[in-house]
N, C-alpha and C positions, 0 to 999 in steps of 0.2 A: 343384439349384444347381451341382453339380460339372460336369455337361455344359455348362452355360452358361458357367462359368468357363473351361473348356478351349477352347470356341469363341472366346471373347474373347482368350485367350492366343495362339491360332493366327493370328487376324486381326492381332494386334499384331506377331508375328514376320514376317508377310508384309509389313506396312507398313515395318518396319525394313529388310527386304531390298531393297525397292524404293528406299527412301531412300538406302541404301548404294550401290546401282548408279548412282543419279543423281549422288551425290557423286563416284564414281570417274570417270564421264564428264566431269563438270565439271572435275575435277582434270587429266584428260588434256587438255582444251581450254585450261586455264589455263597449262600448261607446254609447250604446243605451240610458242610463240614462242621458248622457250629451246632447243628442238631445232635450230632453224635457226642460232642463234648458235653452238651447239656444232659444227655442220658447218663454219661459217665459220672458227672458231678452229682446227679440225683442219686445214683446207685451208691456212690461213695458216702454221701451224707446219710443214707439209710443204714449203713453198716458202721458208722462212726460211733465210738463210746462217748459218754458224757463225762464231765469232770467228776461227778459224784461216784461213779463206778470205776474210775481209773485206778485208784489204789487197790480196790478189792480185786480187780482183774489182775493186777500186777502181782499181788500177794498169792493169789491162787495159782498163778502161772509159775511162781517160784517154788511153791511147796507142792511138789508133784505127788507126795504120798498121801496128803490129807484128803484131797478131793477125788482121788482116783484118776486124775488127768495127768498127762505128761507135761514136760516143760514147754512153755511157749503156747500151751493150749488153754483156752478159757471158754466158759459157757456164758454167752452174751445174753443179757436180759435188759435191753435198753428201755428206759422208761419213756412214757409218752411225752412228746415235745422235745426230745433230744436225739441227737444222731452221733454216731461214733464211727470213725474211719480207722481201720487197722491195716498197716502196711507190713511187709515182710521184714523190713530192717528195723523199724522203730515204731513206738506208739505216738499218735498225734492227738493232742487235746484241742478240741474245737469249742468255741464259746456257744452258749445256748442262744437259740433264735430269739427268745423273749428279751434277752439283754441287748440284742442288736438294734432293736427299734424302740429303746427306752426314751430316746430324745424326742420321740413324737408325743410322749406322755407328759413332757415337761411343759408347764403352763407358761414359763418365762421364755421358752424358745420362740413361740409365735405370739407376738403382741398384737392385740386388736383382732384376734381370730376368734370367731364364735364357734365353739366346739359342738355345734349341732343344735343350739337353742333356737336358730332362725327358722324361717318358714321352710318346710320340707316340700319337695315336689310331690304332686299327686300321683298315686300309683296308676300305672297304665293297665287298663282293662284289656286283658288278652283276648277276651271273647268278642269285643266290639271291633268290627272291621273298619279300617281307615277309609275316609271319604276321599276319592280322587277327583280332582277338578280337571276335566278334559277341555282344553281350549278349542275354539272353533277355527280350525286351520283351513284357509281357502284352498281351492283346487290348484293344481300346478299351473304356474303362470304361462307355460308354453301353450296351453289350450285357450288362452284369452288374448288373442291378437287384437281384439277390438279395443283393448285398453291402451294401445300404442298408436291410435289413429292420428294423434297430433304429431308424433315423431315421424310417422310414415308420410304425413302430408308435407312436413318440412323438407324431408329428404326428396320427395317427389318435386317440390318446388325448386329446390336447388339444382336438381338434375335438369329440370326444364329450363332454368335460367342459363346454365352453362351450355346446354345444347343449343339454345337460341343464340347465345353470344357467338359461338364459333360459326354457326350457320349464317347469321347476319353479317358477321365480319367478312366471311368469304364472299358473300353475295355483293356487298358494297365494293370490295376490291375488284371483283369481276366486272361490275358495271362501269367503274371508273376506267379500268384498263380497256374495256370495249369502246368507251367514248374516245379515248386517246388514240387507239389504233384506227378508228374510223376517220378522225380529223387530222391525223398526223401528216399525211401527204399535203393537205391544204395548208396547214400551218407552215410546213417547210417551204412551200412555194412563196409565202408572203413574209417570212421572217428568216433572218440569217441564223439565229440561235433559237432552238426550241427545247425547252426544258432546262435551260442554262442561263443564268443571269450574267455570266461573264466575270463575276467577282470571285467565285470559288470554283476550283476545278472539280468536275463531277465525272466519275467514270462512266456511269450509265445515265445520261440525261433523260429526263422524262417526268412523270408525275411524282410529286413529293407527298408522302403520307403525313399529314398533320395530326390526324386522329383516326379512329376507326370509321368515322363518317365524313371526314373532310380531306380532300386531296387538292393540291395546288399545282399549277403549271405556269411558268414564266417564259415569255417569248420576247425577244428583242432583235434589233437589227432591221428596222424598216423606216422609211422616210415619213415625216410628219407626225411621228409619235416617239415617245421615249421607251415604250414597252407595253406589253399586254399581260395582265395577270388573270388567269382563269382559276376559279374556285368551284370545285364540284362538291356541293353540299348534299350529301345523301341522307335518306331517312335513317334514323338511329336504329337500324335493325338489330344491332348487337345488344341493345337495351330493351329488355322485355317490358319494363314499365312504360317506356316511351312508345313502344310498339302498341301496347294496349291502349294508351292514351290517344294514339293516332286513329283508333277505331271511332272515337267520338269526334275528333277533328281531323279529317283526312289530310295527309301531307303528300308532297310530291318531291322526287329528286330534282334538284335544280343545278344549273350551271350559271354562275355569275361572272361576268366579264367586265374588267376595268382597264381602260386604255388611257394612258396619260399622254395627251397631245402636246406637241411642241409649242412653246410659248409664241403667240402671235400668228398661229396658223389659222385659227377661226376668229370670226368677229364676236363681239361681246353680246351674248344673249344666253338665256336660260330656258330650257324646254324639257318637257317630260310627257310621255304617253304610256299608258298601260291599263291594266284592269282597274276598275273603280276602287276596289278594296285596297290594292297596292298603292294607287295614286293618293288616296286619302291618308294612308299611313306615312308615305315618304314626305308628303306635304307638311306634316307635323314634325317630322324627325330631322330633316335636312335644312341647314341654314339658308343655303342659296335659294331653294324652292320657296321657303316661307317668307323671305324678304323681297324677292324679285318677281315672283310669279303670282298669278291669280288663276283660280279654277274656271275653266271655260264652260259656259252653260250650253247644253245640247251640242256636244262636239260631233255627234254623228250627222247632224244637219249642216254644221258649219264647215267641218273638215272631212266629212265622209268616212270617219273611222268606224269600225264595227261597233254594234250595240254592246254595251257592257264595258266599253273602254272610256277612260277619262283623259283629259288633256290639261296640262299646266303650261301656261304661256306667259312670257314677258313681252316680247315684241311680236305682234300678230303677223307682221311681214315675214319674220324669220320662221314662224310656225307654219305658215302656208308654204314656204319654200321647202321646208323639211318634209312635210306631209304631202309629197307629190304622188303621182300616180303609181310609181313602182313601190313606194313604201306602203301606200294604201292597199295595193294588191297583196303584198307580203303579209300585212296585218290581217287581212281577211282570210288568206289561205292558211296561215299558221296561227290563228287566233288562240287555239287551245295550248300552244307551246310558248307564246310570248307573254311574259309577265310584265315587263316594263322596259322602256328606253329612256335614258336620261342624258341630256347634253347640257353642259354648263361650262362657262369660263370663270365662274366664281365659286367653284366647289371647295368647301373647307371641312366637310365631314358633318357628322350629326351634331345637333344642338347640345346634347348632353355633354359632349366633350368640351364645348366652350364654356358651359356653366361651371364645370369643375375647375376651370383655370381663371385666376384673377389677373388677367393680362390687361395692360393699359394701351395696347395697340391692336389693330385689327388682325385677325388670324390670317395666316398665309393662304392664298387661294391659288388654284391651278385649273387649267382647262382639261376636262375629262369627257369621256364617252363611256357611259355605264349601260349595261344590259343584263337582263335576267331571263333565262329560258327554262321551261319545264322539260324534263327528260321524258321520253316515251315510257309507258308502263310496261310494255312488252320487250324492252331493250332493243328496239329497232332504231339504232342510232343513225342510220342512213336517212331517216325521215327528217331529222332536224339539221342535217348537214347544210342545207341552203341558208339557215339562219346565220351561220358564220360568214357566208358570202354577203349577207345583208350588212353585217358589221363592217366589213371591208369597204363596201359601197358607201356607207355613211361616212367613213373616214375620208374617202376621196371627195365626197360631196361637201364636207365641212372645209376641206382644203381649198376648194374653188369658189365657194359661195361668198358673196359680198353683199352687205346690206346697202340700202340707199342712204343719202345724207340725213333724211328725216329719221330713219331707223337708228342710225348711229347717234344722232343727237339725243333721241329719247333714251338710248342705252346709256349714254354718258350722264344724263340727268339722273337716271335711276341709281347709278353707282355713286354719284355725288350725294344724293339724298341719303343713301345707306351710310355713307361715311360720316355725314353730319349727324345722323341719329346716333351713331356709335360715339362720336366725340361728345355729344350732349350727355349721353348716358354715363360716360366716364369722366366728365368734366371735374366733378368733385374729387374723384380718386386721383386724377392727374394733378389737380391743384395741391392736394395733400402731399403727393409724391414730390412735387416741385419744391414745396416748403421744406420738406424733410431734407432734400438735397442741399438747399441753401443753408439750413441749420448745420448740416454735417460739414459744409465748406467753411462756415465761420468757426466751428470747433477746431478744425484742423489749423486754420489761420491763428487762432488764439494759442494753441499748443506750440506752434512754431515760434510765435513772438515770445512766449514765456520761456521757451528753451533758450532763446538768445539772451545773453547777459547785458545787452545794451539797454540801459534805462531810458534813453531818449526814445528809442523805437517803441518801448512799452508804453511810455507816456502818450505818444502820438496815437497809438492804437486805442488806448482808453478814451481819448478825446473823440476819436472817430466813432467809437461805439456809443458814447453818450449822446452825440448828435443824432445818430441813427435811431436810438431809442426815443429821444425827444420828438423827433419827426414822426415816429410811428405812433406815439401816444397823443400827439397834437390833434385837436378837433378838425374835422374836414370841413372846409368852407366851399360853397358853391359860388361861382362867378356868374353874375347877371349882366348881360349886355343891354345897355340903354341906348336907344337911338336918339341922336341929337335932333333938335327941331330946326 
């Protein structure tokens, strides 16, 4: 941009110079006619007579015999400092030049003017040559591209960012569409509606783009469940900063499945299995896992899960039934693709959501089946297609499985314990809320009585209020029971 700007500035200066030259030529031509007039005036003044010789010239012109000249002829001898102009028709008398500038000699004309007594300028020595200061002008900037390395680096960074944005956006869309096309037939076999929640009419049901790295799919129309939500969480390939951060902490594309089970379909228990890192994370984040489950020690020996997997269990009986031979086989075969499996009838979301709400009642819970799977790195979606079959198998398993009486009794005790802990933690808040409600009720009653013009009702209400206050302020006495002999 700077070389282009310099070129434009140079062209503008050249244009201004040409325009100035044309203006000077035009000015010279415009004032050419006045030059001739100046010559005429100068010649006229050189031949003009002065006032002193006017009468002599006239007399000599009239007396043609005395001077030997004819009428109208005169011998002009103008004195120095005067000019005379003679026309053919008449004589013209012009004032002397010395009288014309007499007002400059008047001292009263210019007050406060120093007529030359001040400091005079020093004479200029014509022999001394003037000294010229030549500035150090740098070389032309077009030859110094290294001075713009910062600008070039910023432009290169912006180009790289936008190029990565469009490339990453296109790749995420391609992977999401590939997953959907691979599992579409299986989804349509198990659900009546695929890509449509039934609430809003959609022309082209399918994946819904929530962001450049998040795609969702809703399926419904199956027994024993309200619906299934699939979230495809891709790597943020469109974000160059996140992509570079992923080099330090590698990330994977994941598919998160959430199935809301019909109420009463499954027995009451909470269970989770997955990688140790994920299990430790969800154990701290989710309310149902932190309140009902405990971390199983050495799950690979107790439940034959793959090494590197962790298990959270509430009822050991239910955990053993879920981790049967088919599930264990699937965990071992697809260990690199399974992130977690979470089954719960007390799911209420993360703990952070509950802490932000000052509620005096327990949060609403629902039975869910959650799963998280890693997508293949080389976009081989056929490899993970059996994992969706595993989800459908677990749904049918939960529908038919029933715990023993001991397991149900333990499950009921755990839920009663959690409820009591919640009531204790919110007892003070609930008592304060109840007192506030009673106070509001008395205020409303008082306003209603005062609005009534019946003095008898007002007197009875005041007596009732005085008795209540006296009873409230009276000291509390404890009754002691004494056994008779």
